[in-house]
Every structure is written in structure tokens, then in C-alpha cells.
C-alpha positions as CSV (number, residue, x, y, z in Angstrom):
1,M,119.3,104.9,47.7
2,T,120.9,101.6,47.0
3,S,124.6,101.1,47.3
4,V,126.3,98.6,45.1
5,T,129.8,97.5,45.7
6,A,131.7,95.9,42.8
7,S,135.0,94.3,43.3
8,E,137.5,93.7,40.6
9,T,139.7,90.6,40.8
10,V,143.2,91.4,39.6
11,S,145.4,88.5,38.5
12,L,149.1,89.1,38.6
13,A,151.0,88.1,35.5
14,D,154.5,87.0,35.7
15,N,156.7,89.9,34.7
16,V,160.2,88.5,34.8
17,Q,161.1,86.3,31.8
18,V,164.3,84.3,31.8
19,D,165.5,82.6,28.7
20,L,168.5,80.2,28.6
21,Y,170.6,79.7,25.5
22,D,173.1,76.9,24.7
23,A,176.5,78.7,24.6
24,D,178.0,76.3,22.1
25,E,175.0,76.7,19.8
26,L,175.3,80.5,19.9
27,A,179.0,80.4,19.1
28,N,178.5,78.0,16.2
29,R,175.3,79.5,14.8
30,I,176.0,83.2,15.1
31,P,179.1,84.5,13.3
32,G,181.2,86.8,15.5
33,W,179.1,86.1,18.6
34,E,182.0,86.6,21.0
35,A,182.9,89.9,19.5
36,M,179.4,91.4,19.5
37,T,178.1,94.1,22.0
38,D,175.3,93.1,24.3
39,R,172.8,95.0,22.1
40,E,174.0,93.2,19.0
41,R,173.7,89.9,20.8
42,L,170.2,90.7,21.9
43,G,169.3,91.3,18.3
44,A,170.8,88.1,17.1
45,L,169.0,86.1,19.9
46,E,165.7,86.9,18.1
47,D,166.5,84.2,15.6
48,V,167.4,81.6,18.1
49,D,165.1,79.5,20.3
50,P,166.1,79.2,23.9
51,V,166.9,75.8,25.3
52,G,165.0,76.7,28.5
53,E,162.7,79.4,29.7
54,F,160.7,80.3,32.8
55,S,158.9,83.3,34.2
56,E,158.3,84.7,37.7
57,H,156.5,87.5,39.4
58,N,158.5,90.2,41.2
59,V,157.6,92.5,44.1
60,T,158.4,96.2,43.8
61,T,159.9,97.6,46.9
62,L,158.1,100.0,49.2
63,E,161.1,102.3,49.1
64,Y,160.7,102.5,45.3
65,R,156.9,103.1,45.4
66,T,157.4,105.8,48.0
67,H,160.0,107.4,45.8
68,L,157.5,107.5,42.9
69,A,154.9,109.1,45.1
70,E,157.4,111.7,46.3
71,L,158.1,112.7,42.7
72,L,154.5,113.7,42.4
73,N,154.5,115.9,45.5
74,P,155.6,119.5,44.8
75,D,156.5,120.0,48.4
76,V,159.1,117.3,48.3
77,D,162.5,118.0,46.6
78,V,163.6,114.6,45.3
79,D,165.6,113.7,42.2
80,P,164.3,110.8,40.0
81,V,166.2,107.6,40.1
82,E,167.1,105.2,37.2
83,A,167.6,101.5,37.4
84,T,171.1,101.0,35.8
85,H,172.1,97.5,37.0
86,L,170.6,94.0,37.7
87,A,171.9,92.4,40.9
88,F,171.8,88.7,41.9
89,G,172.1,86.9,45.1
90,D,172.1,83.5,46.7
91,D,169.2,83.8,49.2
92,D,165.8,82.2,48.6
93,T,163.8,84.1,51.2
94,P,160.5,85.1,49.5
95,P,160.4,88.7,48.2
96,D,158.7,91.3,50.4
97,E,157.8,94.9,49.7
98,D,160.0,95.9,52.7
99,D,163.2,94.5,51.2
100,E,165.8,97.2,50.9
101,E,168.6,95.1,49.4
102,L,169.1,91.6,48.2
103,E,169.6,89.2,51.1
104,G,172.8,87.7,49.8
105,E,174.1,89.7,46.8
106,N,176.9,88.1,44.9
107,Y,176.9,89.6,41.4
108,R,175.9,92.8,39.7
109,T,175.9,93.7,36.1
110,E,174.9,96.7,33.9
111,L,171.6,96.5,32.1
112,S,172.0,95.7,28.4
113,D,168.9,97.6,27.2
114,I,166.0,99.7,28.6
115,I,162.7,100.2,26.8
116,Q,160.4,102.9,28.2
117,E,156.8,102.7,27.0
118,V,153.7,104.6,28.2
119,E,152.7,102.2,30.9
120,R,155.6,99.8,31.0
121,Y,159.3,100.0,31.8
122,R,161.3,97.1,30.5
123,T,164.9,96.2,31.1
124,I,166.8,93.5,29.3
125,T,170.0,92.0,30.7
126,L,172.2,89.5,29.0
127,L,174.6,87.3,30.9
128,G,177.2,85.7,28.6
129,S,178.4,82.2,29.2
130,D,181.4,83.5,31.0
131,D,179.5,85.9,33.3
132,A,178.7,85.0,37.0
133,V,180.2,81.6,36.6
134,G,179.9,79.7,39.8
135,D,177.5,82.2,41.4
136,E,174.2,81.0,42.8
137,L,171.7,83.2,40.9
138,I,168.6,82.6,43.1
139,E,167.4,86.2,43.9
140,S,167.5,89.2,41.6
141,G,166.5,92.8,41.6
142,L,166.9,96.0,39.6
143,V,169.2,98.6,41.4
144,T,170.2,102.2,40.8
145,A,174.0,102.0,41.3
146,A,177.0,100.1,40.0
147,D,178.3,99.6,43.5
148,P,176.2,98.0,46.3
149,G,177.9,100.3,48.8
150,D,176.8,103.5,47.1
151,A,174.7,105.6,49.4
152,G,172.2,106.3,46.7
153,D,171.7,102.6,45.7
154,M,168.0,101.7,45.7
155,L,166.5,98.2,45.2
156,V,163.5,98.7,42.8
157,N,162.2,95.1,42.9
158,R,163.1,91.6,44.0
159,V,162.3,88.2,42.5
160,I,163.3,84.6,43.1
161,L,164.6,82.8,40.1
162,D,163.5,79.2,40.6
163,D,165.7,77.2,38.1
164,D,168.4,74.7,39.0
165,R,170.4,75.7,35.9
166,L,171.3,79.0,37.6
167,R,172.3,77.3,40.9
168,P,175.2,77.7,40.2
169,K,175.5,79.5,36.8
170,T,177.9,77.6,34.5
171,T,179.5,78.3,31.2
172,D,176.9,76.1,29.5
173,H,174.4,78.9,29.1
174,A,173.9,82.5,28.1
175,V,171.0,84.0,29.9
176,R,168.6,86.8,28.9
177,I,166.5,88.3,31.7
178,R,163.6,90.7,30.9
179,V,162.0,92.6,33.7
180,D,158.7,94.5,33.1
181,I,157.4,97.1,35.6
182,S,154.0,98.3,34.7
183,Y,152.3,101.5,35.8
184,H,148.5,101.5,35.6
185,D,145.5,102.3,37.8
186,V,143.6,99.4,39.2
187,A,140.2,100.1,40.8
188,D,139.9,97.7,43.8
189,E,136.5,98.9,44.8
190,T,133.8,101.0,43.2
191,V,130.7,102.3,45.0
192,V,127.7,103.1,42.9
193,S,124.7,105.0,44.3
194,S,121.3,105.2,42.8
């Protein structure tokens, strides 16, 4: 009998996409921009090229992954959680799975849209030109409550946003942040016997 071990190399794709839009261009190019809802604005942005964009990879927290495992266990009585807000902070400590909160939270806003697909959960958040002005938006993460003091608040993920235009955020830009969390099996090691 011969054992063959095959290893699969998994490359991690960036799953946080940040697009910056010139605030004056949006106001001049899109009639009624200021009066639109976030969803209407997101639709209108499809016809506008961002003036800047970047992507990063996030780390999902151990607390969130443990919660997902508990949902599958019939012996554990746990309610599902839902990410409802995107939080920002001013700390550039690298993300770690043991993070339970942002290191220096300074701003929190409701998600503008949520798209649930078979293997992907996508959130989209739009910060208008007047949102978070003066705040250092260095770290970010999906959270499950409007108030960081809520006992049920859970940090789902954490990412460092490495762009000087968000340090601090000014009225010059509107910012669209898309966060994708994928659910799929990855075989790290397969043993084949013959």
C-alpha cells in the first residue's frame, strides 16, 4: 500500500473593496444626490468611476467562527447573529482572529445593503461626504449591534484600511465599502491509499 499526500495551496483573495468618489462630482453629475437614500445612491454609483480604489484582506474572528459552529450543534441553544453595522477605528494593529472588538473604535454606521448568496455574504456600506469627517478610518469590522456597549455586540471580522485619504476622512470623498465573507470547504490535505 502506498500513501500519497497531496497538499492544496490556497491563495487568499482580498475581500474588502473600498472605492472613493469625488463628492463635488457626485453632487454635480447625479441630480438629487443629496436627497437620495443610501440604496438609491449605491445604484447611481454604478455609472460613476471612483477617483480611487483599493482592496484588503480581512480576518474573521474566532468568536464569530465559534458561533457558526455552535449553530450546527443541536446540543447548543444559540440564536443566530446578523451583522447590522460597520465600525471603524483609529488603531493600525494587524488583525488577529482573537480580536473581540476594534482596538480604537471611533465611528459606527448602519450597513447600506446586504446581499446573501449561496457561498458568500456581502455587505455594502456608503459613507457620504459628511459622514465620519475628521475621524481616522484605519481599522474596520462588521458588528452585530448599533451600540458598541451592547452586551450582544459581536465583531465578525477586522481589516486595516491602508489609505491616507481616510486618515482622517474629509468632506472631499464619499466612500463605498464592500465586505465579502465566503463560506466554502477547503481541503488542506488529502490522503490517497492504493
